[in-house]
C-alpha angles and dihedrals in degrees: 000000000000120000089245092059096039108118123190130177124238129184091201105061100165092045086061091050092047090049088061090051091047088059091050097053094041097247096135093046091049094052094045090051092061109102110233116184099215131116116259115215107159099342131032117240089241089059091053092048088051089048090054090054090049089050088055090049088051091055095236111178094210135023091239089064086080087074106015106044122109089267106024116218092217089060094055109090091174092063089046091052091049088057093047096252128127090224143330126262127238114267091251090059091050089050093051092050093049091047091052096050114118121222090252093051093048091050091050090053090050090051089051091054091048093048090056096051098034097088091054092047090049089053091052091049090055091047090052090050089054088062091050104258146039116226120216128188125188134186146147119253119197122233106195124196131182111300090225096051119115099176102078108094115228096005115146139178114267144126109315099188103284100005143036113257147138119284147077139293118228113209105212133185123190136177131216109248125202091207103034104025095230134016127188115231106180144352129191125183119225135176115281094252092063112121126211098241091064094057106049098101094041091053093051093047091048090055092048090050091052097048092038092226136094138184124258105275114239095234091155091063091044092051091050090048090054091047092049090053094061096083089054089055090053091048093049091047089052090051089052090051092049090048090050091051091049091050091048091051092047091049091049091050090048092050090051094052092044088059090048091051091049091049091046092051091050091050092049091050092049093050093046090054092049093047090050094050092049093040091234117157121232109250127194094255099031123125090255093052091049091049091051091049091050090049090053090053091051092048092051089048089050092054091050092049091047087055090049090052090050091050091047091049091049092049091048090050091052092047092048091047090051091050092046092049091048092048091047089051091050090049090050092049091049091051089048090051091052090049092047092048088054089049091053092047090060097037107099094165111033116206121237105214144154124218123208119194133167127238094273090069103036105089113149089256093052094045090052090048092050089052092049090048086063104252132140095241125216118174153121121258118256117253113322095338108133096356097096090044091051094046091051089058094056116103133176087258094055112125109228117198123211111235102166143011092282101006135092133177141206117194142191121199126223098354115185105213122201093234099042130070100216135050113258134197104231133186139185118221128205120196115194111213110170108302093340131088119209117202130211138158137226131202134193140181125186146059097307112105092224097163090061092061111031096172090056091048091050095048095040093055093044089052084080084084083091088082089050087054087051091054090051091048092051092050101039103031106029091028102227086152084077106061102212096191138040109207125089094242094048092045088053090051093050093052093046091043092054091048090049093045093055090053093040094057090051093048091048093048091060091045092051092047090059094058108022114067091179094060109128109271094238091060095055097075099085092197090058106018096164093250093182092056093047092050104035096037110015095046090053099043124112120243140163113240131202125182114220110180110311095337135067140223119222118200110184111231119257095251097043123107089250096047114162096027123116126192120201106199123188127190093240127121125178110201130170110209117231111260119233112280116256123199111247139155089281091065100042114133118261 
C-alpha cells in the first residue's frame, strides 16, 4: 500500500491537525532542542514534555487521562506521528519526567514556547498600533486545591473566587488582538494569599517584557509630583521641631518636679527623725503632716508630668515616622524618576497603550504608578476610595445618563482630589436590580474625553470582561482548575502551557481557515474561533487520516459530529516578519 493511500484511524482529529501546525511554526523543533538531563529508556524526556503540552491542548482534566480516558492518547499512534514522535509514553512516565524537571529546564521550555509564538504576538502588536492603541488587561485568577492537601508547594489560604480556601493565584496579562480577539501575554503563579494590589506593577512590567515595548514614561508628571511634595516635607519637619520643643519642655517640667519630690522626701525623713527623737506625736496640722501633704502634691504632679512626657514622646515618634515615611516616599519617587528617565532614553518607539484593571488593583498608589508608567488608565477605585466623595456630590438635580440596560452614570471631569497627585475623570454608577440600586465608581486618566461619552466609557471599561472569559477558558477548557502536577517546575509548565495552548488554538484556527474550506463555520472567525468546541469536541473526534507528502488528509468518520467533512492540511506557512519599529507620529509620547 502506498503512503498516499495509507489510511489510519485517530480518535483525536484536531490533535493531528494541530500537530501539522506545530511543525510549521517550529514548536516541535523548539521543544526537542531543549536539553533535558534525564535518562531516555523508551521515550525521550522531550517527547514526554511535548505529550504534556498535547494533553493540555486536548483539554484533559487529569494527567492520567493520557492513558485512562475512553480513547487514550498514548494508544493513538496517528496523533504521535502528527507530532513527529514514534509513540506516546504512559501517563506515569510523563509524570516522572515532569516531577524531575529542574527550574532551569522548565524555564528553558517556557522560553521555547514564547519564542514560537513571539513573532505572531509582535505582528498583533503592530496591528494594534495601526489602530492607535494597544489594550492590556490584567487580573488574578485563583487555582484552588484541596484544603487538606499538604503536597502543593507554596500553596496558601486565600480568596478562591467566592470562598476562602487553599491554593494559588495566577497573575495573568492579556492583550486585545485585532486578528485573534484575545492573546495571553504572561502568567505567573503566586501563593493563594496574594492580593491584587501587590501585583499591579509586576503585571504591567511582565506584559512590557513580553511584547518588548513600553509607553513613554511620564517623567514630567513625576518630577512635578516630587516638587509638589517639598512643602509637605517642610511642614512635617516643622511639626517634628515643635514636637521636640514640647518634649523638651515636658522633660524640663518633669525634672523640676522630680527635684521637688526628692527635697520633699528628704524633709519628711528629717522631720520624722526629729519627731521620733523628741517623742512628739504627729498631729493633723503639724509641720510633719504639712510636709507629707506637700510631698503628696509633688508626687501627683510628677505622675502628671510623666504622662505629659510620654504623650510628647509618642507625638514626636509619630511626627518623626511621618517625616521618615514622607522622605522615604520622595526617595522612592526620585529613584522611579531616574529609572523612568533611563527607560525613555532607550525607548525609540514608545508604545501607545491603555491599561484596564479592576478595583482590587486600583489603590491610589497603583493608579498613580500606572499614570507615570505612561498608560491610558481605566479602572475602579480600591475599596471605599472615591466612593464617599462621589456620593457626597450627588444632588436631586444631578442629571444621570443611561449607559446600559440597567445602568446609569454621573461623571466629573479632571477632578483634583486632596489625596491624589493627578487630576482624574471620575464617575458614579448605579445598577438597578429589582428594587435595589447597587453603586460603583469608575476612574480614568489620559487623553480620551470619557466624560463626553459616558456609554462608551462604560462599555469600554467593561470590555475587560474578555480577560474574565480567558480565566474561564483556562479553567474549563484547558483544565488548569485541575492541577495535574505537584512540583514548582511542573506547575510553572502547566500554567505556561495553558497560556500557550489558548493562543496556539487561535493561531492554528486562522491557519486552517486559509487552506481548509470545509472547516466548521464557527471556527472560521479567528476572533471567536469556538475554542471550547475545537478542544472538547474536535480534539476527541474520530477521523481517517492519510499522509500525502508532508501534509495529511483528515476525513471525519461517518458517525462523528463532523461527518462528511474533509480537511486537507499542508505543512506550509506563509509569514511576513515584523519589520523593525520606526519612531513616527503614532508613537510620540503623550
